[in-house]
TORRO-419533 format. One record per residue (C-alpha): chain; z, y, x. Coordinates in Angstrom, 3 decimals, m for minus. Layout:
// residues N
<site><unit>A</unit><Z>Z</Z><Y>Y</Y><X>X</X></site>
...
This chain:
// residues 298
<site><unit>A</unit><Z>11.498</Z><Y>m95.213</Y><X>119.294</X></site>
<site><unit>A</unit><Z>11.804</Z><Y>m94.172</Y><X>115.759</X></site>
<site><unit>A</unit><Z>11.515</Z><Y>m90.297</Y><X>115.934</X></site>
<site><unit>A</unit><Z>12.068</Z><Y>m87.527</Y><X>113.425</X></site>
<site><unit>A</unit><Z>10.246</Z><Y>m84.469</Y><X>114.517</X></site>
<site><unit>A</unit><Z>11.419</Z><Y>m81.037</Y><X>113.447</X></site>
<site><unit>A</unit><Z>9.398</Z><Y>m78.083</Y><X>114.263</X></site>
<site><unit>A</unit><Z>7.068</Z><Y>m75.351</Y><X>112.668</X></site>
<site><unit>A</unit><Z>4.983</Z><Y>m72.974</Y><X>114.915</X></site>
<site><unit>A</unit><Z>2.174</Z><Y>m73.465</Y><X>117.430</X></site>
<site><unit>A</unit><Z>4.602</Z><Y>m74.022</Y><X>120.299</X></site>
<site><unit>A</unit><Z>5.717</Z><Y>m77.239</Y><X>118.629</X></site>
<site><unit>A</unit><Z>2.324</Z><Y>m78.818</Y><X>118.010</X></site>
<site><unit>A</unit><Z>1.624</Z><Y>m80.175</Y><X>121.594</X></site>
<site><unit>A</unit><Z>5.176</Z><Y>m81.676</Y><X>121.498</X></site>
<site><unit>A</unit><Z>4.227</Z><Y>m83.450</Y><X>118.227</X></site>
<site><unit>A</unit><Z>1.005</Z><Y>m84.736</Y><X>119.668</X></site>
<site><unit>A</unit><Z>2.966</Z><Y>m86.091</Y><X>122.756</X></site>
<site><unit>A</unit><Z>5.559</Z><Y>m87.797</Y><X>120.624</X></site>
<site><unit>A</unit><Z>2.963</Z><Y>m89.425</Y><X>118.180</X></site>
<site><unit>A</unit><Z>1.082</Z><Y>m90.867</Y><X>121.172</X></site>
<site><unit>A</unit><Z>4.380</Z><Y>m92.496</Y><X>122.671</X></site>
<site><unit>A</unit><Z>6.607</Z><Y>m93.276</Y><X>119.833</X></site>
<site><unit>A</unit><Z>6.620</Z><Y>m93.988</Y><X>116.098</X></site>
<site><unit>A</unit><Z>7.137</Z><Y>m90.573</Y><X>114.291</X></site>
<site><unit>A</unit><Z>8.591</Z><Y>m91.621</Y><X>111.045</X></site>
<site><unit>A</unit><Z>8.805</Z><Y>m88.105</Y><X>109.472</X></site>
<site><unit>A</unit><Z>7.971</Z><Y>m84.332</Y><X>110.227</X></site>
<site><unit>A</unit><Z>10.077</Z><Y>m81.720</Y><X>109.192</X></site>
<site><unit>A</unit><Z>8.896</Z><Y>m78.012</Y><X>109.060</X></site>
<site><unit>A</unit><Z>9.312</Z><Y>m74.764</Y><X>107.504</X></site>
<site><unit>A</unit><Z>7.700</Z><Y>m74.520</Y><X>103.761</X></site>
<site><unit>A</unit><Z>4.113</Z><Y>m73.016</Y><X>103.428</X></site>
<site><unit>A</unit><Z>4.278</Z><Y>m69.250</Y><X>103.449</X></site>
<site><unit>A</unit><Z>1.922</Z><Y>m66.601</Y><X>102.171</X></site>
<site><unit>A</unit><Z>m0.691</Z><Y>m65.554</Y><X>104.731</X></site>
<site><unit>A</unit><Z>m4.112</Z><Y>m63.873</Y><X>105.147</X></site>
<site><unit>A</unit><Z>m5.528</Z><Y>m61.166</Y><X>103.082</X></site>
<site><unit>A</unit><Z>m5.167</Z><Y>m63.240</Y><X>99.680</X></site>
<site><unit>A</unit><Z>m1.642</Z><Y>m64.008</Y><X>100.589</X></site>
<site><unit>A</unit><Z>m2.139</Z><Y>m67.554</Y><X>99.622</X></site>
<site><unit>A</unit><Z>0.445</Z><Y>m70.173</Y><X>100.797</X></site>
<site><unit>A</unit><Z>m0.489</Z><Y>m71.471</Y><X>104.276</X></site>
<site><unit>A</unit><Z>1.090</Z><Y>m74.568</Y><X>105.798</X></site>
<site><unit>A</unit><Z>2.683</Z><Y>m74.112</Y><X>109.239</X></site>
<site><unit>A</unit><Z>0.899</Z><Y>m75.012</Y><X>112.340</X></site>
<site><unit>A</unit><Z>2.971</Z><Y>m78.192</Y><X>112.535</X></site>
<site><unit>A</unit><Z>2.366</Z><Y>m79.435</Y><X>108.977</X></site>
<site><unit>A</unit><Z>m1.302</Z><Y>m78.856</Y><X>109.323</X></site>
<site><unit>A</unit><Z>m1.256</Z><Y>m81.012</Y><X>112.562</X></site>
<site><unit>A</unit><Z>1.077</Z><Y>m83.644</Y><X>111.004</X></site>
<site><unit>A</unit><Z>m1.267</Z><Y>m83.969</Y><X>107.877</X></site>
<site><unit>A</unit><Z>m4.246</Z><Y>m84.694</Y><X>110.305</X></site>
<site><unit>A</unit><Z>m2.309</Z><Y>m87.318</Y><X>112.129</X></site>
<site><unit>A</unit><Z>m1.430</Z><Y>m88.962</Y><X>108.808</X></site>
<site><unit>A</unit><Z>2.305</Z><Y>m88.344</Y><X>109.056</X></site>
<site><unit>A</unit><Z>4.858</Z><Y>m87.658</Y><X>106.189</X></site>
<site><unit>A</unit><Z>6.012</Z><Y>m84.201</Y><X>106.027</X></site>
<site><unit>A</unit><Z>9.116</Z><Y>m82.607</Y><X>104.464</X></site>
<site><unit>A</unit><Z>9.994</Z><Y>m79.079</Y><X>104.285</X></site>
<site><unit>A</unit><Z>13.392</Z><Y>m78.596</Y><X>102.539</X></site>
<site><unit>A</unit><Z>14.578</Z><Y>m74.975</Y><X>102.089</X></site>
<site><unit>A</unit><Z>18.029</Z><Y>m76.162</Y><X>103.338</X></site>
<site><unit>A</unit><Z>19.586</Z><Y>m79.163</Y><X>104.813</X></site>
<site><unit>A</unit><Z>23.234</Z><Y>m78.400</Y><X>103.507</X></site>
<site><unit>A</unit><Z>22.898</Z><Y>m80.506</Y><X>100.433</X></site>
<site><unit>A</unit><Z>23.953</Z><Y>m83.930</Y><X>99.939</X></site>
<site><unit>A</unit><Z>20.645</Z><Y>m85.398</Y><X>98.771</X></site>
<site><unit>A</unit><Z>18.730</Z><Y>m83.714</Y><X>101.657</X></site>
<site><unit>A</unit><Z>21.236</Z><Y>m85.207</Y><X>104.232</X></site>
<site><unit>A</unit><Z>20.933</Z><Y>m88.640</Y><X>102.630</X></site>
<site><unit>A</unit><Z>17.261</Z><Y>m88.533</Y><X>102.648</X></site>
<site><unit>A</unit><Z>17.388</Z><Y>m87.708</Y><X>106.378</X></site>
<site><unit>A</unit><Z>19.958</Z><Y>m90.401</Y><X>107.140</X></site>
<site><unit>A</unit><Z>17.764</Z><Y>m92.967</Y><X>105.302</X></site>
<site><unit>A</unit><Z>14.983</Z><Y>m92.529</Y><X>107.806</X></site>
<site><unit>A</unit><Z>17.197</Z><Y>m94.694</Y><X>110.283</X></site>
<site><unit>A</unit><Z>15.829</Z><Y>m92.720</Y><X>113.358</X></site>
<site><unit>A</unit><Z>16.757</Z><Y>m93.498</Y><X>116.866</X></site>
<site><unit>A</unit><Z>16.584</Z><Y>m89.658</Y><X>117.539</X></site>
<site><unit>A</unit><Z>15.427</Z><Y>m86.444</Y><X>116.151</X></site>
<site><unit>A</unit><Z>13.417</Z><Y>m84.054</Y><X>118.269</X></site>
<site><unit>A</unit><Z>13.850</Z><Y>m80.346</Y><X>117.434</X></site>
<site><unit>A</unit><Z>11.702</Z><Y>m77.539</Y><X>118.690</X></site>
<site><unit>A</unit><Z>11.451</Z><Y>m74.122</Y><X>116.972</X></site>
<site><unit>A</unit><Z>12.273</Z><Y>m75.649</Y><X>113.691</X></site>
<site><unit>A</unit><Z>13.927</Z><Y>m72.555</Y><X>111.993</X></site>
<site><unit>A</unit><Z>16.725</Z><Y>m74.161</Y><X>110.120</X></site>
<site><unit>A</unit><Z>20.441</Z><Y>m74.542</Y><X>111.295</X></site>
<site><unit>A</unit><Z>21.130</Z><Y>m78.478</Y><X>111.209</X></site>
<site><unit>A</unit><Z>24.539</Z><Y>m79.396</Y><X>109.647</X></site>
<site><unit>A</unit><Z>26.724</Z><Y>m81.808</Y><X>111.483</X></site>
<site><unit>A</unit><Z>25.862</Z><Y>m84.666</Y><X>109.243</X></site>
<site><unit>A</unit><Z>22.183</Z><Y>m84.257</Y><X>110.244</X></site>
<site><unit>A</unit><Z>23.037</Z><Y>m83.946</Y><X>113.918</X></site>
<site><unit>A</unit><Z>25.119</Z><Y>m87.175</Y><X>113.703</X></site>
<site><unit>A</unit><Z>22.592</Z><Y>m89.059</Y><X>111.679</X></site>
<site><unit>A</unit><Z>20.197</Z><Y>m90.514</Y><X>114.454</X></site>
<site><unit>A</unit><Z>21.378</Z><Y>m93.188</Y><X>116.712</X></site>
<site><unit>A</unit><Z>20.940</Z><Y>m90.848</Y><X>119.849</X></site>
<site><unit>A</unit><Z>21.598</Z><Y>m87.581</Y><X>117.917</X></site>
<site><unit>A</unit><Z>19.118</Z><Y>m84.719</Y><X>117.801</X></site>
<site><unit>A</unit><Z>17.578</Z><Y>m83.344</Y><X>121.110</X></site>
<site><unit>A</unit><Z>16.340</Z><Y>m79.771</Y><X>121.322</X></site>
<site><unit>A</unit><Z>13.265</Z><Y>m78.484</Y><X>123.469</X></site>
<site><unit>A</unit><Z>14.496</Z><Y>m75.039</Y><X>124.452</X></site>
<site><unit>A</unit><Z>12.214</Z><Y>m72.491</Y><X>126.593</X></site>
<site><unit>A</unit><Z>14.468</Z><Y>m71.364</Y><X>128.938</X></site>
<site><unit>A</unit><Z>16.769</Z><Y>m72.289</Y><X>131.848</X></site>
<site><unit>A</unit><Z>20.120</Z><Y>m72.629</Y><X>129.967</X></site>
<site><unit>A</unit><Z>22.521</Z><Y>m70.915</Y><X>129.600</X></site>
<site><unit>A</unit><Z>20.339</Z><Y>m68.007</Y><X>130.216</X></site>
<site><unit>A</unit><Z>18.463</Z><Y>m67.071</Y><X>127.083</X></site>
<site><unit>A</unit><Z>19.960</Z><Y>m68.802</Y><X>124.307</X></site>
<site><unit>A</unit><Z>18.661</Z><Y>m67.779</Y><X>121.008</X></site>
<site><unit>A</unit><Z>15.354</Z><Y>m66.879</Y><X>119.213</X></site>
<site><unit>A</unit><Z>12.964</Z><Y>m65.209</Y><X>121.790</X></site>
<site><unit>A</unit><Z>13.745</Z><Y>m66.728</Y><X>125.140</X></site>
<site><unit>A</unit><Z>9.842</Z><Y>m66.266</Y><X>126.462</X></site>
<site><unit>A</unit><Z>9.625</Z><Y>m62.732</Y><X>125.432</X></site>
<site><unit>A</unit><Z>13.054</Z><Y>m61.696</Y><X>126.944</X></site>
<site><unit>A</unit><Z>12.326</Z><Y>m63.415</Y><X>130.226</X></site>
<site><unit>A</unit><Z>9.251</Z><Y>m61.440</Y><X>131.002</X></site>
<site><unit>A</unit><Z>10.782</Z><Y>m58.394</Y><X>129.667</X></site>
<site><unit>A</unit><Z>13.714</Z><Y>m58.841</Y><X>131.827</X></site>
<site><unit>A</unit><Z>11.716</Z><Y>m59.428</Y><X>135.052</X></site>
<site><unit>A</unit><Z>12.842</Z><Y>m62.905</Y><X>135.644</X></site>
<site><unit>A</unit><Z>11.199</Z><Y>m64.659</Y><X>138.348</X></site>
<site><unit>A</unit><Z>11.348</Z><Y>m68.026</Y><X>136.883</X></site>
<site><unit>A</unit><Z>12.010</Z><Y>m69.981</Y><X>133.613</X></site>
<site><unit>A</unit><Z>11.694</Z><Y>m73.447</Y><X>132.459</X></site>
<site><unit>A</unit><Z>12.184</Z><Y>m76.057</Y><X>129.602</X></site>
<site><unit>A</unit><Z>15.498</Z><Y>m77.588</Y><X>129.030</X></site>
<site><unit>A</unit><Z>16.094</Z><Y>m80.809</Y><X>126.880</X></site>
<site><unit>A</unit><Z>19.447</Z><Y>m80.363</Y><X>125.224</X></site>
<site><unit>A</unit><Z>21.658</Z><Y>m82.585</Y><X>123.113</X></site>
<site><unit>A</unit><Z>22.264</Z><Y>m80.531</Y><X>120.081</X></site>
<site><unit>A</unit><Z>25.765</Z><Y>m79.499</Y><X>118.800</X></site>
<site><unit>A</unit><Z>26.948</Z><Y>m77.009</Y><X>116.166</X></site>
<site><unit>A</unit><Z>26.660</Z><Y>m74.122</Y><X>118.540</X></site>
<site><unit>A</unit><Z>23.618</Z><Y>m71.893</Y><X>119.199</X></site>
<site><unit>A</unit><Z>21.918</Z><Y>m73.546</Y><X>122.133</X></site>
<site><unit>A</unit><Z>25.346</Z><Y>m74.552</Y><X>123.579</X></site>
<site><unit>A</unit><Z>24.912</Z><Y>m78.341</Y><X>123.952</X></site>
<site><unit>A</unit><Z>24.868</Z><Y>m80.302</Y><X>127.321</X></site>
<site><unit>A</unit><Z>21.423</Z><Y>m80.441</Y><X>129.151</X></site>
<site><unit>A</unit><Z>19.749</Z><Y>m83.782</Y><X>129.782</X></site>
<site><unit>A</unit><Z>16.739</Z><Y>m82.670</Y><X>131.627</X></site>
<site><unit>A</unit><Z>15.513</Z><Y>m79.359</Y><X>133.022</X></site>
<site><unit>A</unit><Z>12.051</Z><Y>m78.299</Y><X>134.566</X></site>
<site><unit>A</unit><Z>11.586</Z><Y>m74.863</Y><X>136.177</X></site>
<site><unit>A</unit><Z>8.490</Z><Y>m72.958</Y><X>136.646</X></site>
<site><unit>A</unit><Z>7.672</Z><Y>m69.440</Y><X>138.348</X></site>
<site><unit>A</unit><Z>6.710</Z><Y>m66.449</Y><X>135.826</X></site>
<site><unit>A</unit><Z>3.362</Z><Y>m65.289</Y><X>137.195</X></site>
<site><unit>A</unit><Z>3.246</Z><Y>m61.478</Y><X>138.254</X></site>
<site><unit>A</unit><Z>0.742</Z><Y>m60.525</Y><X>135.672</X></site>
<site><unit>A</unit><Z>1.630</Z><Y>m63.356</Y><X>133.258</X></site>
<site><unit>A</unit><Z>2.067</Z><Y>m62.459</Y><X>129.416</X></site>
<site><unit>A</unit><Z>4.190</Z><Y>m64.226</Y><X>126.852</X></site>
<site><unit>A</unit><Z>1.290</Z><Y>m65.818</Y><X>125.142</X></site>
<site><unit>A</unit><Z>0.204</Z><Y>m67.432</Y><X>128.455</X></site>
<site><unit>A</unit><Z>3.674</Z><Y>m68.544</Y><X>129.308</X></site>
<site><unit>A</unit><Z>4.238</Z><Y>m69.792</Y><X>125.880</X></site>
<site><unit>A</unit><Z>1.179</Z><Y>m72.160</Y><X>126.162</X></site>
<site><unit>A</unit><Z>2.502</Z><Y>m73.288</Y><X>129.766</X></site>
<site><unit>A</unit><Z>6.043</Z><Y>m73.967</Y><X>128.425</X></site>
<site><unit>A</unit><Z>4.679</Z><Y>m75.816</Y><X>125.279</X></site>
<site><unit>A</unit><Z>2.997</Z><Y>m78.337</Y><X>127.622</X></site>
<site><unit>A</unit><Z>5.790</Z><Y>m78.525</Y><X>129.745</X></site>
<site><unit>A</unit><Z>8.163</Z><Y>m79.257</Y><X>126.884</X></site>
<site><unit>A</unit><Z>5.861</Z><Y>m81.996</Y><X>125.555</X></site>
<site><unit>A</unit><Z>5.868</Z><Y>m83.873</Y><X>128.906</X></site>
<site><unit>A</unit><Z>9.519</Z><Y>m83.457</Y><X>129.422</X></site>
<site><unit>A</unit><Z>10.516</Z><Y>m84.958</Y><X>126.039</X></site>
<site><unit>A</unit><Z>8.511</Z><Y>m87.931</Y><X>126.644</X></site>
<site><unit>A</unit><Z>9.991</Z><Y>m88.295</Y><X>129.989</X></site>
<site><unit>A</unit><Z>13.441</Z><Y>m87.732</Y><X>128.520</X></site>
<site><unit>A</unit><Z>12.957</Z><Y>m90.332</Y><X>125.783</X></site>
<site><unit>A</unit><Z>11.479</Z><Y>m92.909</Y><X>128.169</X></site>
<site><unit>A</unit><Z>14.855</Z><Y>m92.873</Y><X>130.378</X></site>
<site><unit>A</unit><Z>17.333</Z><Y>m91.621</Y><X>127.847</X></site>
<site><unit>A</unit><Z>20.079</Z><Y>m94.110</Y><X>128.515</X></site>
<site><unit>A</unit><Z>19.934</Z><Y>m93.185</Y><X>132.199</X></site>
<site><unit>A</unit><Z>20.229</Z><Y>m89.301</Y><X>131.468</X></site>
<site><unit>A</unit><Z>23.601</Z><Y>m87.757</Y><X>132.158</X></site>
<site><unit>A</unit><Z>24.519</Z><Y>m84.840</Y><X>129.814</X></site>
<site><unit>A</unit><Z>25.430</Z><Y>m81.795</Y><X>131.868</X></site>
<site><unit>A</unit><Z>27.517</Z><Y>m79.321</Y><X>130.141</X></site>
<site><unit>A</unit><Z>26.183</Z><Y>m75.690</Y><X>130.387</X></site>
<site><unit>A</unit><Z>28.280</Z><Y>m73.453</Y><X>132.672</X></site>
<site><unit>A</unit><Z>30.383</Z><Y>m70.546</Y><X>131.103</X></site>
<site><unit>A</unit><Z>28.700</Z><Y>m68.063</Y><X>133.636</X></site>
<site><unit>A</unit><Z>25.218</Z><Y>m66.641</Y><X>133.255</X></site>
<site><unit>A</unit><Z>25.075</Z><Y>m66.908</Y><X>129.327</X></site>
<site><unit>A</unit><Z>22.565</Z><Y>m64.428</Y><X>127.892</X></site>
<site><unit>A</unit><Z>21.158</Z><Y>m64.067</Y><X>124.430</X></site>
<site><unit>A</unit><Z>17.461</Z><Y>m63.675</Y><X>123.540</X></site>
<site><unit>A</unit><Z>17.789</Z><Y>m61.635</Y><X>120.467</X></site>
<site><unit>A</unit><Z>14.772</Z><Y>m61.864</Y><X>117.996</X></site>
<site><unit>A</unit><Z>12.282</Z><Y>m59.118</Y><X>118.769</X></site>
<site><unit>A</unit><Z>12.699</Z><Y>m56.009</Y><X>116.797</X></site>
<site><unit>A</unit><Z>9.384</Z><Y>m54.020</Y><X>116.144</X></site>
<site><unit>A</unit><Z>11.191</Z><Y>m50.817</Y><X>117.068</X></site>
<site><unit>A</unit><Z>11.030</Z><Y>m52.005</Y><X>120.575</X></site>
<site><unit>A</unit><Z>7.352</Z><Y>m52.312</Y><X>120.704</X></site>
<site><unit>A</unit><Z>6.624</Z><Y>m48.690</Y><X>121.040</X></site>
<site><unit>A</unit><Z>6.057</Z><Y>m47.748</Y><X>124.701</X></site>
<site><unit>A</unit><Z>8.212</Z><Y>m45.098</Y><X>126.309</X></site>
<site><unit>A</unit><Z>6.252</Z><Y>m43.634</Y><X>129.242</X></site>
<site><unit>A</unit><Z>9.300</Z><Y>m42.100</Y><X>130.678</X></site>
<site><unit>A</unit><Z>10.594</Z><Y>m45.526</Y><X>131.712</X></site>
<site><unit>A</unit><Z>9.676</Z><Y>m46.749</Y><X>135.149</X></site>
<site><unit>A</unit><Z>6.503</Z><Y>m48.230</Y><X>135.523</X></site>
<site><unit>A</unit><Z>7.789</Z><Y>m51.805</Y><X>136.154</X></site>
<site><unit>A</unit><Z>9.561</Z><Y>m51.767</Y><X>132.825</X></site>
<site><unit>A</unit><Z>6.647</Z><Y>m50.412</Y><X>130.993</X></site>
<site><unit>A</unit><Z>4.467</Z><Y>m53.362</Y><X>132.565</X></site>
<site><unit>A</unit><Z>6.931</Z><Y>m56.078</Y><X>131.640</X></site>
<site><unit>A</unit><Z>7.384</Z><Y>m54.651</Y><X>127.986</X></site>
<site><unit>A</unit><Z>3.474</Z><Y>m54.785</Y><X>127.530</X></site>
<site><unit>A</unit><Z>3.223</Z><Y>m58.233</Y><X>128.924</X></site>
<site><unit>A</unit><Z>6.518</Z><Y>m59.462</Y><X>127.485</X></site>
<site><unit>A</unit><Z>5.040</Z><Y>m58.566</Y><X>123.784</X></site>
<site><unit>A</unit><Z>1.649</Z><Y>m59.730</Y><X>124.333</X></site>
<site><unit>A</unit><Z>0.231</Z><Y>m60.997</Y><X>122.042</X></site>
<site><unit>A</unit><Z>2.776</Z><Y>m60.771</Y><X>119.397</X></site>
<site><unit>A</unit><Z>4.031</Z><Y>m58.295</Y><X>118.106</X></site>
<site><unit>A</unit><Z>2.188</Z><Y>m56.105</Y><X>120.727</X></site>
<site><unit>A</unit><Z>3.584</Z><Y>m53.194</Y><X>122.505</X></site>
<site><unit>A</unit><Z>1.724</Z><Y>m49.945</Y><X>121.237</X></site>
<site><unit>A</unit><Z>1.176</Z><Y>m46.181</Y><X>121.812</X></site>
<site><unit>A</unit><Z>m0.499</Z><Y>m43.474</Y><X>120.114</X></site>
<site><unit>A</unit><Z>m3.846</Z><Y>m42.339</Y><X>121.391</X></site>
<site><unit>A</unit><Z>m5.388</Z><Y>m39.245</Y><X>119.440</X></site>
<site><unit>A</unit><Z>m3.311</Z><Y>m40.212</Y><X>116.457</X></site>
<site><unit>A</unit><Z>m4.392</Z><Y>m43.836</Y><X>116.438</X></site>
<site><unit>A</unit><Z>m1.941</Z><Y>m46.681</Y><X>117.109</X></site>
<site><unit>A</unit><Z>m3.266</Z><Y>m48.857</Y><X>120.036</X></site>
<site><unit>A</unit><Z>m1.937</Z><Y>m52.142</Y><X>121.086</X></site>
<site><unit>A</unit><Z>m1.655</Z><Y>m52.557</Y><X>124.756</X></site>
<site><unit>A</unit><Z>m2.021</Z><Y>m56.230</Y><X>125.561</X></site>
<site><unit>A</unit><Z>m2.301</Z><Y>m56.648</Y><X>129.176</X></site>
<site><unit>A</unit><Z>m1.345</Z><Y>m54.292</Y><X>132.306</X></site>
<site><unit>A</unit><Z>m0.358</Z><Y>m54.285</Y><X>136.001</X></site>
<site><unit>A</unit><Z>1.259</Z><Y>m51.782</Y><X>138.258</X></site>
<site><unit>A</unit><Z>m1.091</Z><Y>m49.246</Y><X>139.725</X></site>
<site><unit>A</unit><Z>m0.978</Z><Y>m46.551</Y><X>142.283</X></site>
<site><unit>A</unit><Z>m0.341</Z><Y>m42.895</Y><X>141.502</X></site>
<site><unit>A</unit><Z>2.128</Z><Y>m40.503</Y><X>139.774</X></site>
<site><unit>A</unit><Z>2.317</Z><Y>m37.723</Y><X>137.348</X></site>
<site><unit>A</unit><Z>3.894</Z><Y>m36.538</Y><X>134.267</X></site>
<site><unit>A</unit><Z>5.130</Z><Y>m39.337</Y><X>132.059</X></site>
<site><unit>A</unit><Z>2.065</Z><Y>m40.499</Y><X>129.735</X></site>
<site><unit>A</unit><Z>m0.555</Z><Y>m38.673</Y><X>131.559</X></site>
<site><unit>A</unit><Z>m3.750</Z><Y>m40.345</Y><X>132.008</X></site>
<site><unit>A</unit><Z>m4.372</Z><Y>m40.296</Y><X>135.863</X></site>
<site><unit>A</unit><Z>m7.964</Z><Y>m42.066</Y><X>135.933</X></site>
<site><unit>A</unit><Z>m9.616</Z><Y>m44.785</Y><X>133.588</X></site>
<site><unit>A</unit><Z>m6.731</Z><Y>m46.283</Y><X>131.821</X></site>
<site><unit>A</unit><Z>m4.049</Z><Y>m45.695</Y><X>134.371</X></site>
<site><unit>A</unit><Z>m1.008</Z><Y>m43.829</Y><X>132.815</X></site>
<site><unit>A</unit><Z>1.874</Z><Y>m42.320</Y><X>134.848</X></site>
<site><unit>A</unit><Z>5.339</Z><Y>m43.319</Y><X>133.874</X></site>
<site><unit>A</unit><Z>8.666</Z><Y>m42.095</Y><X>134.671</X></site>
<site><unit>A</unit><Z>8.199</Z><Y>m43.356</Y><X>138.096</X></site>
<site><unit>A</unit><Z>4.926</Z><Y>m45.139</Y><X>139.226</X></site>
<site><unit>A</unit><Z>2.032</Z><Y>m45.786</Y><X>137.009</X></site>
<site><unit>A</unit><Z>0.408</Z><Y>m48.694</Y><X>135.161</X></site>
<site><unit>A</unit><Z>m2.925</Z><Y>m49.740</Y><X>134.453</X></site>
<site><unit>A</unit><Z>m3.782</Z><Y>m50.915</Y><X>130.912</X></site>
<site><unit>A</unit><Z>m6.110</Z><Y>m53.962</Y><X>131.425</X></site>
<site><unit>A</unit><Z>m6.581</Z><Y>m55.112</Y><X>127.756</X></site>
<site><unit>A</unit><Z>m6.036</Z><Y>m53.270</Y><X>124.535</X></site>
<site><unit>A</unit><Z>m6.863</Z><Y>m53.354</Y><X>120.830</X></site>
<site><unit>A</unit><Z>m7.684</Z><Y>m50.397</Y><X>118.738</X></site>
<site><unit>A</unit><Z>m6.832</Z><Y>m50.399</Y><X>115.072</X></site>
<site><unit>A</unit><Z>m9.194</Z><Y>m52.750</Y><X>113.035</X></site>
<site><unit>A</unit><Z>m10.754</Z><Y>m53.971</Y><X>116.168</X></site>
<site><unit>A</unit><Z>m10.590</Z><Y>m57.050</Y><X>118.257</X></site>
<site><unit>A</unit><Z>m8.852</Z><Y>m57.062</Y><X>121.664</X></site>
<site><unit>A</unit><Z>m11.075</Z><Y>m55.794</Y><X>124.520</X></site>
<site><unit>A</unit><Z>m10.805</Z><Y>m55.428</Y><X>128.323</X></site>
<site><unit>A</unit><Z>m10.173</Z><Y>m51.670</Y><X>129.088</X></site>
<site><unit>A</unit><Z>m13.255</Z><Y>m51.074</Y><X>130.827</X></site>
<site><unit>A</unit><Z>m15.119</Z><Y>m52.073</Y><X>127.472</X></site>
<site><unit>A</unit><Z>m12.836</Z><Y>m49.834</Y><X>125.508</X></site>
<site><unit>A</unit><Z>m13.511</Z><Y>m46.889</Y><X>127.639</X></site>
<site><unit>A</unit><Z>m17.335</Z><Y>m47.073</Y><X>126.965</X></site>
<site><unit>A</unit><Z>m17.891</Z><Y>m44.217</Y><X>124.563</X></site>
<site><unit>A</unit><Z>m14.148</Z><Y>m43.562</Y><X>124.183</X></site>
<site><unit>A</unit><Z>m12.662</Z><Y>m40.474</Y><X>126.018</X></site>
<site><unit>A</unit><Z>m8.897</Z><Y>m40.740</Y><X>126.481</X></site>
<site><unit>A</unit><Z>m6.788</Z><Y>m37.584</Y><X>126.080</X></site>
<site><unit>A</unit><Z>m5.154</Z><Y>m36.159</Y><X>129.026</X></site>
<site><unit>A</unit><Z>m1.812</Z><Y>m37.441</Y><X>127.702</X></site>
<site><unit>A</unit><Z>m0.742</Z><Y>m40.556</Y><X>125.723</X></site>
<site><unit>A</unit><Z>2.261</Z><Y>m40.478</Y><X>123.274</X></site>
């Protein structure tokens, strides 16, 4: 099939690789290069970098609302467009241009967790499972009918970074399967019940509140790992908490019980991995070598 691929971050790269191996990718759309690094020089997105390695043409318009951009898209004469974490709203003219329309790879079990941060929100909410949905795109936000769905359990200690990578590979396999039997797939409208929205993560959410139950604190830490990273203050230093698990013990919220086990509003969590300011992430046992924690964390 003649495929237009539309995606930007790391999550989209395995999908691009899978499509390139199975179909003719006639063009790649992604977000423009952005300033990054210490020098704030423009850096291409992960998808653009990979597309250039594969020798694929790349476009990064700032908008698809103009007649010229829409005409250029239509001129590709694509059989289908595959969209995954692209970052631009697609006007109806773009949605209608490919023969089979535009298919979106969404990292949740729709209609649960429509929106920007479905992986983070699933872990933070304590969901037992999530998955990948291949959806026929329409004008609404993640509202289109689902063509194919794959489910997976969320591990008790799994972080967003780990689940992100698993779902990315699942999405790559699922879209190749979907395109392989596209004519046989029956679009299933999403139910009106069970709709939730995965709002973009606000950095204000990232500070740990030790008065919350241990299960919530644990889910926050794992759900925000590795980005933006849950954090707390330890001796005036802002420390990222990247991995945790539930632990035995009880005490005043924020009290260090032993090692890196911290009491919460109810129960306790053990910090397994953390990152001090200006340092690399480290296992907690290594961090504690030569670093005495105060009696309470804030």
